[in-house]
N, C-alpha and C positions, 0 to 999 in steps of 0.2 A: 156199879157205877164210876167209881174209884179208878178203877181198871181202865172204863172207857176212857174218864178224866185224863187220865195220864199219857192213855197212846194218843188221845188229840194235841197235847201238849207237847208231845212227842213231835209230833210231825206237825205241829205248829211250827217250833223250834227247827223241825229239820227245813221246813219250804223258807221261813227266813235266813238262815243258814245259806240254803241255796240262792235268795235273791240277793241277799247279800255278797256272796262271791259274784255273781254276773253285773252286778251295782258296782263294783271296787274293781274287777274285772274288763268291762265294757271298754271297744275302742274309741265309743262318741264320749262326748262331756255330757252329763245328766246332771238335773238339779232339780231340787223337790220343793216346790212353793207351797205355802199358805196360800187357800184358794181364797181366803178372805181377804187378805192384809197383805199380801205379796209379799211377802217376806218370804227368806231362804231356809228353809231347814235342814237340808243337805245337799251333799254337791262330792260325785267320785273322785279318785284319783287324778281320772282323765282329765278331766275338766280343770283341776287344780293345776296340772302340769300345765296345760294351754295356756292360761291364763297369769301364773306366775304371782298367782297371790298362795299365800296359806290359807289351811281351812280356815283359823279364827278369819281371816280377815275379807271371807266372802260370807260365812253362816252367819245369820239372824239378820242380814241386811236387805234390805229389800230392794226390786231389781233394778230399777231404776238408778237406786241410788248406789249401785255398783259404777267403778269409774270407767270401768271397761265396755261398759256399753254408749257408744260414742252420739247414738238418737234414743235422748230419752223421752220423748215425744213417743217414740214410734215407740219405746218398750211399755207405758204406760197403755198406747191406744190396742197392743197385743195383749197387754194382762185382761183390760176391758174386752174386748173379744172372746179369750177364754174363758172370763167367766160367764158372759154370755150363751156362746155355743161348746162349749167344754174343747173346742180343738182349734187348733192356729197352726201354721205352716208358713214359712217363711225362707225364700229360695237365696237373699243375699243380708242377712243380717250383719252391721258391720262390728264385728268389735274389736276391743283394742288393749291389746295387755299391758301387765304393771308397768314393762318396760317401755311401753308405747310404739311398738308394731302391731301394726293392724292385720284384722285377721278377715276372713270370706267365711262365713261360715251358714250352714244350713240348719233352719232353728224349727221343731218341732215339736208341739204342745199337748197334753191331753188334760185332761181333770179326769178323778175317779173317785170313789170314799175309802177309805182308811180307816178302819173301827170309829164309824160316823163322822169322821171328823174327810171333810173334803181338800185334796189334795191334787196341787197342777204337776206334773211332770215336765221337765224341760230334754228333750236328745237333742245334741248341739252337734253337729260335725264340721271337722276343717273342713272346708272345701276349697282351700288357698290355691293348692296345685292343680284341681281340675281348674278353678279358674282362668289359672295361667296358661295351660294347657289351650284350653275356650278361647283366651285374649290372643294367644299367638296362632292359632289358626285361622281366627278370625285377620287377624292383622294378612297371614299369609293367603285367604283367600280374596281379598279387600286388594290384594298386590295382585295374586295373579289374575282377578277382574281389571284392572287397570293396565295389565301386560297385555291380557285379549282382547279389552275393546281399543287400543291404542296400536295396536298391531297392524303394520303394513299390508300382512299378509293373511288369509284367511285363515280360521281354525275352527275345525268343525267337530263335533263328538256323537259317536252314532254309538247304539246301543247291540247285544248279540242278535236283537231282529232285526238291525239293519235300519233301524228309524230314525233319526236327526233328535239331539237331545240338546245339543251345548250350540249355541250360534253367533260371530262377532261382527262388529260391521263392515272389517273388511270382507267378510264372508258375501256380506249382505250388497256391496261395493262391486264383487268380482262377478254375482248370480244374479245379482237385483231382485233377489226375493228378502222381506223383510226375519227378524226372530219368529214373529208372529203365525207368516205365512210358513216359515222351514221348519220350525222347531216340533217335531210331532209324525212328519211327515217323512215316505221313507225316500233315503240318502237316492234313490235311482231316479229320484228330481231329477239330480244337478248329474245324471250319465247318461248322453245318447243310447237308444233304445237297444242299437245293435250291439251293445257293451250288458244290458243289463245281464244275461246268460251268464258271462264270463265273471261277474260280481256276484251272481249267485250262487254258483257256483264256488268261486273261492272263497267266499264268507263260509258255506257249509265247509270247506276242507278246515279252515282254520278252526270255527268250530267244533271238529269232531276229532282233532287233534293235530292235524296235520299242516304241512309247512306253508308257511306266511314270507308268501314272497314278497310282498313291497315291506313287512315291519321292517326298521331301522334303516331304510333305500330311500335315496330323493329318486322319483322316476317321473319321467313326461307321459299326460294321460291327454285326453281330451272330454273337457268340460261343456255343459249343455247350459244356457243361461234361460231365465226366465221368459226370455223375449224371441226363445228360440233359437236361439245363434250359437255358434258352436265357438270353444274359445280354447286355444293353447296353455294347457296346465302343466307344472313344475310342484310336485306331490314328495310330502316326507310323512310314511306312518306309524304311529308306536300304536301298540296294544295294551292294556292295562287292568286289572283288575279291582276289584272294588268288592269285599264281602261277598265272593264268591261268583261276580257275576264280571263278563267280559263287555271291557269298551276299545272301541277303538278312533282316534284323535287323529286328525291330518290335518300340517300347515300347508295351505295352497296358495300356490301364486301363481297370477298370470302372468303367462310369459309372451305376449302378443308381441310388446313390441319388439322384444329380445329376438321371436322371433323375423320379427319383419324387419330386424337390423341387420341379423345373418343370410335372411334370402338377400338382401342388399350387398353384402359382404360377398354372397358367394356369385350375387349377376358381377359384381365387379370382378372377382375375381378371376372368373371366365373368360372377361374381356377384356383382362390384364396379360391372363397366359396366353391368350390368342396376338393379342400385338407384342407379347414376347418371341413367341413364335414367329409371326412375320418378321419382326428385327434381325431374330437372330440369321433367317433365312437372306434377308436382304444382306445381313452385313457377311454371311458365307458368299452369297453368289455377287454382290459389287466386289468384293475384298478377291474372288477366286477372277472374273471376269477385268480387272483393273489391270492382273499382271499384263495383257497382254496388249494393250499399247503402252504400259512403260516399257517393256521389249524392244516395241518398234523403235521407240524413242532411243532409245540406249543404242541400238543398232544401227540407226539411222546419222547418232550425234557421230559413231564410231567409223562410219562410208565416210563422213563430212571431214572427220581426220584425217585420212587416209587421201581422200581423192585433192585435200589440201595442204601438202607439204610445206608451202609456201607461209603459211601462215605465220604471223608475229609469236611470241613467248607468250605475249598478253592474253591474244586470242585464242592460244593454246589450252591456257590457265583456264578461260570462264567455260570451254568446251569440256574439262576437267573438272571442274565445279559442277557442272548440267549433266557428266554422265555419274558423277560422285551420288548427286539430290538424287538420280533416278534409281542410283542400287539402293540409297537408302530408304526411297519410300517403298520401292518392291520388299526389302527386308521389313519393314512397317505393315505392311500388306499382308503379307504370308504370314506373319505374324496374326494380325486381325485373321486371317482367316482358319490359322493352329486355334486360337481362341473361342472362336464360333461351331470349331468342330468338337470344344469336350462338349459329351453326351450325347451326340448326334449320328455320330459315323462307328461303326462295331461297339454299342450301347449296353450290350448284352451282361446282367448279373450274374455273379457264379461264385463258389467258393474259391479264394483266392491265398495261395501260398507267400505273403508276405516276403519272406524271406528271399523265393525266386524272386519276387519284382525287384527288390533292391539290388539282389547279383547281376539281373538284366540289366538297370537299370545304370548301377558301376562298370560291368563290361560295356556298355557306350558309348563312358566316359574313359574309357583307358588311355586315349592319347592325350587329353588332359590333366590326369592325375598322373602319369609319367611325367610331362614336361613342369607341370610344378612339384616336382617332387614331393604329393601330398600324400597323409594318412588315413585309409578310412579306417574306419571300426565299427564293426556291425554287432549288437549283442545276439548270445550264440540263440538264445531260444524268441523266437518272430512266429507270432500268431498266427491261423487259419482266417481270413477274414471274408467275407460278404460285400461284392464290390466286382468291375472291371478290367479285369489285367492289364490293359494297353493304358489305360487312366494312368494306374496307379504307379504303372511303371516310367511314367511322364511324369507325373507327382515328383516320386525320390529324385528322378533324372533331373529336373530343373532346381530342385534346391540344394541337391548335391555341387549341380553346377552354379548354381549362384555362390558357394560356400569356394568353391574353387576361384572365379572372376574374383571375390572382394576378399582373397585374402592378403595377409600383414604381410609387409613385406621385410620386415625385418625377423619374421618366425619360422618358424617350416609348417607348413599346414595342415589341422588335424581336423578330421570331420569323425563325428560318432556318430551312431545310430541307433536309439534303443525304443523299445515300447514296454508299456505300463497299464496291468486293468484298470479301465476304470466306472465309474456308474453305470454309464450306456454304452460302455463297448471296448472301443482301445485306445488307450492316447499314443501319439507316435512323436519321437523327436532327433532335428536334424539339429547337431549343434557344432558350431567350428570356432576357432581361435581366430577370426579374421580384426576386420577394420571396427566392426559390433555398426550399429545404428542409433541414433539420438532418441531417446524417447516420443520427440514430437513426430516422428515422420512413422510411427509406428502402422497407422493405418493408411497414411497415404500412399508406402510401397505397395500398398495391395490394388490400388487402382492404375486400369488403363493406362499406358504412355506417363506414367509420373519416373520419372529419374530422378536421382538425387548428384549426379556427379556427372561433366560433364562428357561426350563422346571421346575426346582425346585420351581422356586419363580412363575411360570405361565401355566398349564395345556394347553394344546390345540396342534393344527398341524398348524398356520397360514395360516389359508385357508379360516376362516370364512369372513374377507372382499373381498378377493378376490370371493368368490361366489356373496355376497350385490352389488360388482360393477357389473358381470356378469348379476345379474335379472335387476338392474337398464338400464344396456345397453338394454339389451332384450326388455322392455319395453319403447325405445327408451329416456331414461334419463340421465341423470349425476350426478354420485354422487360427492364429497368432504368433507373436514374435516376442522374446524376452533379449535385451541385450542392453549395453552401455558400453559407447563410443571406445574402442582403441582393448576393448577387451571380449572379444566376439559374438555372435548372437546363436540364438537357440530357437528355431522353428517347431514349433507345436501342430499337430494337427488332430481331432478325433474321426476314428471313423465306428457306426454305431454297429452294436450286435445285427442287425438286421439286412444292413447295409442301408436301410431308409430309403430314400429316394428314387421311385419307379423311374429309369429309363424313358425320353417322352422318344415319341415315331415322328421322327418328319423326314420327308423326302428331301433332300440336296438336290438340287440342279446342277448341272453340269460337274456332278462328283467325276465323274468317268476322265475328268482330265488333273483331278487332285496330282496327277506326276507330272505338270507341264514342269520344264524347264525354268532354271532362276537367269535372272537377266546374263550373268555370268555366261551362260553356255547358249543364248538363246542367238538365232540367226534372224537376220533383219528379213522385214518381209515387207517388198516395195507395194504401194500403191497401184491401182489400172491404170492412172493418169498418172506418169512420175512425168514432174517437171523436167524441163532444159539443163540437161549435166556441163558446167562448166571445167 
């Protein structure tokens, strides 16, 4: 008997030792209460550390006498439930540490008999971190719902079965279905029937691990409203996972108004293009046909002068003014004809050696270059560009001729032509050391018939730079000037890599007469009913 007693005693000691180790090593706070009085009989180290009290400050006090129990009434109520039921659990038991900090805890208590004494064990778990995470999640969810509910775009989420699980107010406005009507139903509800097979095959492909053609992209598509009317949409799609489940969220925008505006703009652009073509054809034909009556006017003025040698000096001066006006008018008409030809005559695009175009332009201007003692410098490396050879030659020729014309009287003219690669293609520059241009005229100089100087000082029609601008824009580029008065000018223009604008097709009536002689070369033509001669 003594042996068995000693063995049982050893087992009891071992069990108590094991329990004590668990009690002291537990990562939850543990209180042992007297079930009859509510007096604290023992407390483990974790709870002591959690609350900041010493062991002696806690033991022998009743639960509601402890200053860390914020809600005393709740504490007494809990103790009463423990006595009556033997179990109680509270999710949000509020505790306060000795230092005044607040802790959210989960409080679970059980009662049991120990040596014929009823004991209550209270397990207290600090859930402050979990509560903070839950509060943060709740705040984010509230913010998300606020954003989704007030978003101007429709936001629709579907699951891997293709059924709608989330639906905001804007989706209701776009499609006409309320959330109650939409949630739980297949997303094909919103897709015209002719696109159902494409939707099903695309969803299956993605779920099988294939490529998601819409993910992260903005795509235009057609939707179907509750009233069966179709609506143009713009959608961006995102795929996301939650516990190995796949979901798809689409942000959807009704672009009906935008499409209507685009159609209107397209119609207006077509009308404007047609009007521009008609206007350019009119300008071409008018300028071409106007030259013949001008030649006739000048010819008969010459005959009048020859057959009336007795005219006084003033009358001869009047005739000279009239002839000069006719010649200048012919020059303006010829310039207008040249402007209307840009992009209309021999307008095929191809790969052009810009160095060759520059060399040809300089060759055409050799007389002016030699007479003005001008030094023209061209950078060694000039690129191949996509464009029209004749137009590019004319562009360089006009810019170089412009630099020669407006050279500075007190220094030898120097013209530099260079080129650099830019973001969209090539940027050319024609730089001179001439008289320069004031800033306020940087735009005006590219307008048609705009002159900054009198004809007596500088000859010309005021259309050369307008032609340059039209040639550059015909190639899809942009032209501008950088200059200061008395410090020369630098004309820059760009030519895109791809050549930009497609040449327009337009038949020009009377083009076979383009080589008609100028007024100075014309022979006067008599009308059929010539008046009496004097």
